[in-house]
N, C-alpha and C positions, 0 to 999 in steps of 0.2 A: 665628625658630625655629618659631613657631606656623604660619606659612605652609608651611614645609618639612614639618611633621607632617601637615598637611591634604593635601598633595600625595601623601605616602606612603600615607595611608589611602585616597585616591581611586584610586591605582594598584592597591592590594590588592583593593579592591572590583571594579574593572574586570577584573582578572585572574581573580577568582573567577567572574564572569559568563561570561567567555570560556571558561574551562575546563569549566564545567558546561553550557554551551550555552544558558543562560537568556537570553532576549531576542535570540538570534541569528537566529531566523526562518528557519532552514535546513530545518526539518522541520515538516510539518503533519500533524495526526492525520486519517486518512482511514478511513471505513467506508461501507458501503452494501449494497444488495441487487441481485443480478443476476436478471433474469427473462427468460424466452423465451416469447414469445406470451402474456404475462401470468402465467405460472407460474414459481415460484421454481426456480432451477437449482442443485441440490445438487452437491457434488464438482467444482465448476469451479475452475480456477486463474486468478486475475486477476493480471496483472503490470503494474506501473507502472515504466517505464524513463525516467529523466530524459534530456532531450535534451542537457543539458550536465552533466558532473560525475559524480556517484557511480553506483554499481551499482543495478540494479533491485530493487524490492520486490515479492515475490510472496506470495500467500496463497490458501488454499482456502476455498470457501464451505461453510457448514454445510447442514443439511437444508432450511432455509428460504431458502437463497440468500444469506445474510448473510455478509459478510467484514469483517475489520479488518486493515489493512496494518500490518506491523511493520517497523521500521527496524533493521537489524542482526540478530544472531543471538540466540537464546534467547527470542524473543517477549516481551521485557520493555519495549521502547520502541516504542509505536505511532507510525506515521507514514510519510510519503513525502516525498521531496525537494521543496521548494518550487520552483515554476516549471513549465515545460512538460514533461509526461510523455506518452510514447506508451503507450497501453493496449492490451493483448491479453488475450483470454479464451479459455481452452481447457478442454475437458471432460477430466477425468481418465480415462484409458483402462484403468487397472488399479487394483485395490484389494485389500485383504485381507478375506477372508470371516470368518465366526465361528470357523473352525478355524485362522485365521491363515495361510491359503493364498492366494497371489496368484491373482486371477481377472480376466479381461478384462471390461470394461464397455463397452456400446455408447455411442458419442459422442452427446451430447445437443445440444451447441452446433454449429451448422453450421461446416464447414471454413473458410468465408469469414472468420469471426472468429478462427480459429486462425492463418491465414496473414497476413491484413491486419490492421493495427492497427484497433481499434474506433474510436478517436478520439484526438485530442491533448487532454489534460486539464490545465488550469492549477491546480495545487495552491497553496494559500495557507497561511500560518502559522495556527495555531489549529485548532479542530475543524471538520470538514466532512463532509457526507454526499454521496457521489457514487454514484448509482444508475445501472444500465445496463439499459435495456429493449430486449432483442434480439428480432428477429423471424426466422422461417424464410423469409420472402419477400424 
């Protein structure tokens, strides 16, 4: 009877970890800074697209070029899929001004980074900083 009870407790604990994602290692927390010729790139969109599996994670940089990727909707779960990800970086072409009107914004990041992937990045479980130092040349 005692062994049967221990097996049941073990199954419940294993199921709890599986349902919450604890220890699954499928998502790694990713943040970093994007620079162009040494200067921070504000309003850029960085996308990590897994080579296998789930959909891509995208996020915009702030005024200092900093980004934090979020997994899913609602920006509550930071992360990117663990494994190889294709990374692209685009400059936002439109924004809202102080009057909440849309306006065009000149592209900062060269088109080569918009069309071609910047690189393949291997994300790991846990927290990591992945910076991108882009150049115009």
